[in-house]
C-alpha positions as CSV (number, residue, x, y, z in Angstrom):
1,M,4.9,-4.4,-17.5
2,P,1.0,-4.9,-18.2
3,Q,0.1,-8.8,-17.6
4,I,-3.0,-9.8,-19.4
5,F,-5.5,-12.4,-18.1
6,G,-8.2,-14.0,-20.5
7,I,-8.2,-15.9,-23.6
8,R,-6.0,-13.7,-25.5
9,A,-3.3,-13.6,-22.8
10,L,-0.2,-14.8,-24.9
11,Y,-0.9,-12.4,-27.7
12,L,-1.6,-9.2,-25.7
13,A,1.3,-10.1,-23.3
14,A,3.7,-9.8,-26.2
15,A,2.6,-6.4,-27.0
16,A,2.8,-5.0,-23.3
17,A,5.1,-2.0,-22.5
18,C,6.6,-0.1,-19.8
19,V,4.7,3.1,-18.4
20,I,4.5,5.8,-20.8
21,A,2.1,8.7,-21.1
22,T,-0.1,7.3,-24.1
23,P,-2.0,4.2,-24.5
24,S,-0.2,1.1,-26.0
25,A,-1.5,-1.1,-28.4
26,A,-2.2,-3.7,-25.6
27,F,-4.3,-1.3,-23.6
28,A,-6.3,-0.4,-26.7
29,Q,-7.0,-3.7,-27.6
30,S,-8.0,-4.7,-24.3
31,A,-10.4,-1.7,-24.3
32,A,-11.7,-2.8,-27.8
33,A,-12.4,-6.4,-26.6
34,G,-14.5,-5.1,-23.4
35,G,-11.8,-5.7,-20.9
36,I,-10.6,-3.3,-18.5
37,V,-7.2,-1.8,-17.8
38,V,-5.8,-1.4,-14.2
39,Y,-3.2,0.9,-13.0
40,N,-1.8,-1.3,-10.2
41,A,0.7,-0.1,-7.6
42,Q,-0.1,-3.1,-5.2
43,H,2.4,-6.0,-5.4
44,E,2.1,-7.4,-8.6
45,S,1.6,-11.3,-7.3
46,L,-1.4,-10.1,-5.2
47,A,-3.2,-8.0,-8.0
48,R,-2.6,-11.0,-10.4
49,E,-4.5,-13.2,-8.0
50,W,-7.3,-10.6,-7.8
51,A,-7.1,-10.3,-11.7
52,E,-7.3,-13.7,-12.5
53,G,-9.9,-14.7,-9.8
54,F,-12.0,-11.8,-11.4
55,T,-11.9,-13.1,-15.0
56,K,-12.4,-16.7,-14.1
57,E,-15.6,-15.5,-12.3
58,T,-16.9,-13.0,-14.8
59,G,-15.1,-13.5,-18.1
60,I,-13.9,-9.9,-18.3
61,E,-10.3,-9.4,-19.2
62,V,-8.1,-7.5,-17.1
63,T,-4.9,-5.8,-18.1
64,L,-2.4,-4.9,-15.3
65,R,-0.1,-1.9,-15.8
66,N,2.2,-2.1,-13.0
67,G,4.2,1.0,-11.1
68,G,4.5,2.7,-7.8
69,D,1.9,4.5,-6.0
70,T,3.1,7.9,-6.6
71,T,4.3,7.4,-10.1
72,L,1.0,5.8,-11.5
73,G,-1.0,8.5,-9.5
74,N,0.9,11.2,-11.3
75,Q,0.7,9.3,-14.5
76,I,-3.1,9.3,-14.2
77,I,-3.4,13.2,-13.6
78,Q,-0.7,13.9,-16.6
79,E,-3.2,11.8,-18.9
80,G,-6.2,13.0,-17.7
81,K,-9.5,12.3,-19.5
82,A,-7.3,10.8,-22.3
83,S,-5.9,7.9,-19.6
84,P,-6.6,4.5,-20.9
85,A,-6.9,3.2,-16.9
86,D,-10.4,2.2,-16.0
87,V,-9.3,1.3,-12.4
88,F,-6.6,2.4,-10.1
89,L,-5.1,0.3,-7.2
90,T,-2.4,1.3,-4.6
91,E,-0.4,-0.1,-1.7
92,N,-1.1,3.3,0.4
93,S,-3.7,5.5,0.4
94,P,-1.9,9.1,-0.3
95,A,-1.7,8.3,-3.9
96,M,-5.6,7.6,-4.0
97,V,-5.8,11.1,-2.5
98,L,-3.7,12.6,-5.0
99,V,-6.1,11.3,-7.7
100,E,-8.9,12.1,-5.9
101,K,-8.0,15.8,-5.2
102,A,-7.5,16.1,-8.9
103,G,-11.6,14.9,-9.5
104,M,-10.4,12.1,-11.4
105,F,-12.6,9.4,-9.4
106,A,-16.3,8.3,-10.2
107,P,-18.2,7.8,-7.4
108,L,-18.2,4.3,-6.1
109,N,-21.4,2.3,-6.2
110,A,-23.4,2.2,-2.9
111,D,-23.3,-1.8,-2.8
112,T,-19.6,-1.8,-3.2
113,L,-19.1,0.8,-0.2
114,A,-21.4,-1.1,1.8
115,L,-18.9,-4.1,1.7
116,V,-16.0,-2.1,3.7
117,P,-16.5,-0.6,7.0
118,E,-16.4,3.2,7.3
119,Q,-12.8,3.1,9.0
120,F,-11.2,1.5,6.1
121,R,-12.6,4.1,3.3
122,P,-13.1,8.0,2.8
123,A,-16.1,9.7,3.7
124,S,-16.2,11.1,0.0
125,G,-17.2,7.4,-1.4
126,L,-15.0,7.8,-4.3
127,W,-12.8,5.2,-3.3
128,T,-12.4,2.4,-1.1
129,G,-10.0,0.3,1.2
130,I,-9.2,-3.0,-0.3
131,A,-6.6,-4.4,2.0
132,A,-4.4,-2.8,4.9
133,R,-0.8,-3.4,6.4
134,S,0.7,-2.5,9.7
135,T,3.3,-0.2,10.9
136,V,5.9,-2.4,13.1
137,F,9.4,-2.2,14.5
138,A,11.5,-5.0,13.1
139,Y,14.2,-5.6,15.8
140,D,17.3,-8.1,16.2
141,T,16.5,-10.4,19.0
142,R,20.3,-10.9,19.7
143,K,20.7,-7.0,20.5
144,L,17.3,-5.9,21.9
145,T,14.9,-7.5,24.4
146,E,11.2,-6.5,24.6
147,D,11.9,-4.3,27.7
148,Q,14.5,-2.3,25.5
149,L,11.9,-1.5,22.7
150,P,10.6,2.0,22.0
151,K,7.6,2.7,23.6
152,S,6.1,5.1,20.7
153,L,7.4,5.7,17.3
154,L,8.5,9.2,18.7
155,D,10.9,7.7,20.9
156,L,12.9,7.1,17.7
157,A,13.8,10.9,17.8
158,D,15.8,10.6,21.2
159,P,19.8,10.8,20.8
160,A,19.8,7.5,22.6
161,W,18.5,5.8,19.3
162,K,21.3,7.4,17.1
163,G,22.8,5.0,14.9
164,R,20.5,2.2,15.9
165,W,17.5,1.8,13.7
166,A,16.8,2.1,9.9
167,A,13.8,2.8,7.3
168,S,13.2,3.3,3.7
169,P,12.3,6.9,3.4
170,S,12.1,7.2,-0.1
171,G,9.3,4.5,-0.4
172,A,5.5,5.3,-0.5
173,D,5.4,3.0,2.5
174,F,7.2,4.9,4.8
175,Q,6.0,8.0,3.5
176,A,2.3,7.0,4.4
177,I,3.6,6.5,8.1
178,V,4.9,10.2,8.1
179,G,1.6,11.2,6.6
180,A,0.0,9.6,9.5
181,L,2.3,11.2,12.3
182,L,1.5,14.6,10.3
183,A,-2.1,14.1,10.9
184,L,-2.2,12.9,14.2
185,K,0.7,15.5,15.7
186,G,1.0,18.0,13.5
187,E,3.6,19.8,11.6
188,E,6.0,21.0,14.3
189,T,6.2,17.7,16.0
190,T,6.4,15.8,12.7
191,M,9.3,18.1,11.4
192,A,11.2,17.9,14.6
193,W,10.9,14.2,14.5
194,L,12.3,14.1,10.7
195,K,15.1,16.1,11.6
196,A,16.0,13.7,14.5
197,M,15.4,10.9,11.8
198,K,17.9,12.2,9.6
199,E,20.5,12.2,12.3
200,N,19.3,8.8,14.0
201,S,18.7,6.3,11.4
202,T,20.5,4.7,8.3
203,A,18.3,4.9,5.0
204,Y,17.9,1.8,3.1
205,K,16.0,1.4,-0.2
206,G,12.7,-0.8,0.5
207,N,11.3,-2.3,3.4
208,S,12.8,-6.1,2.8
209,T,16.4,-4.3,2.4
210,A,15.9,-2.7,5.8
211,M,14.6,-5.9,7.3
212,K,17.6,-7.8,6.0
213,A,20.1,-5.4,7.5
214,V,18.4,-5.9,10.8
215,N,18.8,-10.0,10.3
216,A,22.4,-9.5,9.4
217,G,23.1,-7.3,12.5
218,Q,23.8,-4.1,10.4
219,T,21.0,-2.2,12.7
220,E,19.4,-2.8,15.9
221,G,15.8,-2.3,14.3
222,A,13.7,-0.9,11.3
223,V,10.4,0.8,10.8
224,I,8.8,-1.3,8.1
225,Y,5.3,-2.9,7.5
226,H,4.4,-6.2,9.0
227,Y,4.1,-8.5,5.9
228,Y,7.8,-8.1,4.9
229,W,8.3,-10.7,8.0
230,F,5.5,-12.7,7.5
231,G,6.5,-13.4,3.9
232,D,10.1,-14.3,4.5
233,Q,9.1,-16.5,7.2
234,A,6.6,-18.5,5.1
235,R,9.5,-19.2,2.5
236,T,12.9,-19.7,3.9
237,G,13.2,-17.1,7.0
238,E,16.7,-16.7,5.8
239,N,16.3,-13.0,5.7
240,S,14.1,-12.8,9.0
241,N,15.3,-15.6,11.5
242,N,17.0,-13.2,13.7
243,V,14.1,-10.8,13.7
244,K,11.0,-10.1,15.6
245,L,7.9,-7.7,15.4
246,H,7.2,-5.2,17.9
247,Y,3.5,-3.7,17.4
248,F,3.4,0.0,19.1
249,R,-0.1,-0.1,19.8
250,H,-1.9,2.3,21.9
251,Q,-3.1,4.7,19.1
252,D,0.5,5.4,18.8
253,P,1.5,6.7,15.1
254,G,3.6,3.6,15.0
255,A,0.6,1.8,15.3
256,F,-0.6,3.4,12.0
257,V,-2.3,0.9,9.7
258,S,-2.0,2.0,5.9
259,I,-5.2,1.2,3.7
260,S,-4.5,0.1,0.1
261,G,-7.2,1.7,-2.1
262,G,-9.0,0.8,-5.4
263,G,-11.1,3.3,-7.5
264,V,-12.8,3.9,-10.7
265,L,-11.5,6.5,-13.2
266,A,-14.3,9.1,-14.1
267,S,-12.9,8.8,-17.7
268,S,-13.1,4.8,-17.9
269,T,-14.6,3.5,-21.0
270,H,-15.9,0.2,-19.1
271,P,-17.4,1.9,-16.3
272,E,-19.6,-0.9,-15.3
273,Q,-17.0,-3.4,-15.5
274,A,-14.3,-1.3,-13.6
275,Q,-17.2,-1.0,-11.0
276,A,-17.6,-4.9,-10.9
277,F,-13.8,-5.4,-10.5
278,V,-13.3,-3.1,-7.4
279,K,-16.5,-4.4,-5.9
280,W,-15.0,-8.1,-6.3
281,I,-11.9,-7.0,-5.0
282,A,-13.6,-5.4,-2.0
283,G,-16.3,-8.5,-1.6
284,K,-16.0,-12.2,-0.6
285,G,-13.6,-13.2,-3.6
286,G,-10.7,-10.4,-3.4
287,Q,-10.9,-10.8,0.6
288,E,-10.6,-14.5,0.4
289,V,-7.3,-14.2,-1.8
290,L,-5.9,-12.0,1.3
291,K,-6.9,-14.7,3.8
292,N,-5.7,-17.9,1.9
293,G,-2.8,-16.2,-0.2
294,T,0.6,-15.3,0.7
295,S,0.4,-11.5,0.5
296,Y,0.0,-11.4,4.5
297,E,-1.8,-8.3,4.0
298,Y,-4.9,-7.7,6.3
299,A,-8.3,-8.1,4.6
300,V,-10.7,-5.1,5.5
301,G,-14.1,-6.3,3.8
302,L,-17.1,-6.3,6.3
303,K,-16.5,-9.5,8.4
304,A,-13.7,-10.7,6.3
305,Q,-11.2,-12.6,8.0
306,S,-7.4,-12.3,7.4
307,N,-4.6,-14.8,7.4
308,P,-4.9,-16.6,10.5
309,K,-0.9,-15.9,11.0
310,L,-1.5,-12.5,11.5
311,V,-2.2,-10.3,14.7
312,P,-5.6,-9.8,14.4
313,L,-6.6,-6.2,12.9
314,D,-8.5,-5.3,15.9
315,D,-5.6,-6.0,18.4
316,L,-3.5,-3.5,16.7
317,Q,-5.1,-0.4,18.5
318,A,-4.2,1.6,15.3
319,P,-4.9,5.0,15.8
320,K,-8.2,6.5,13.9
321,L,-7.2,8.3,10.7
322,D,-9.3,9.3,7.8
323,P,-7.4,7.9,5.0
324,S,-8.3,10.8,2.7
325,K,-6.5,13.1,5.2
326,L,-2.9,12.0,4.3
327,N,-1.0,14.5,2.4
328,A,1.3,12.9,0.2
329,R,2.9,16.2,-1.2
330,E,3.1,18.0,2.3
331,V,4.9,14.8,3.5
332,T,7.6,14.7,0.7
333,D,8.1,18.6,1.2
334,M,8.9,18.2,4.8
335,M,11.1,15.2,4.2
336,T,12.9,17.1,1.5
337,A,13.3,19.8,4.0
338,A,14.5,17.4,6.6
339,G,17.6,16.1,4.0
340,L,15.7,12.7,3.9
341,L,14.8,12.9,0.1
């Protein structure tokens, strides 16, 4: 549901509605008041912190319309120039690529792009990275020792791993990982791996659910993103106390670091405010939220520091990938053909 930040928060929140194809009264009022509408596929709590921080500093109101990466990306394309969205934020880059290929992003200002190193944004300059998350193998320490762990993500295709690992294939997170595998190893290797995954793995809905299954002893390991473990450990640890994280490193596809994106819609009716919001997230204000908050996602801004509890980003030895090269539609077609979707 949309969430409104600013002096009219209570009034506009009452007008919030679920994702639909046409602008709601809440969106129209936000635009009329000079605020911006953000289609947000990032975690709601993190986006809320960004919105509140930006509004506090600038006075510009932010309406969050929350949904999934692919859902909101397709929604923007469906709405076209009539979309009420000023800004699009995602958890993973494939949805940003979807909107970029539809020609719906305006170029970001040069001073915004300068805030983020080149490896965390596409060469097009049409959007930028705003956060990152690392692929990991979360494993049950009661069942596996370090010397028994897979050396590569590709090892999980071995029949020896049949019935011993899990993932959430229906989620945008895992599909981004497959997108990285496709970009790095090509179609033949990726399809063979997906078919083996169908035979070897157990499917769960959501990374946190997969991690809980590992913790409960239902499976020996799961391919997830790192921050689910850190977030649970920071709370009670009840869903992760039997779990440790294995980082594949060595530029392996399993060391893929997924980039969360932010961009301004070409159809925005408040382009200056929208550009300012993306710049704020990519800059000191937004990146310090990542460092000091409880999202446990990596900061990607130039010289920005991540939460000190995390393995340093440079130590992950992630493969080098242009985030604009991850093909969401090809990935879902391949996963469907392999029987995973």
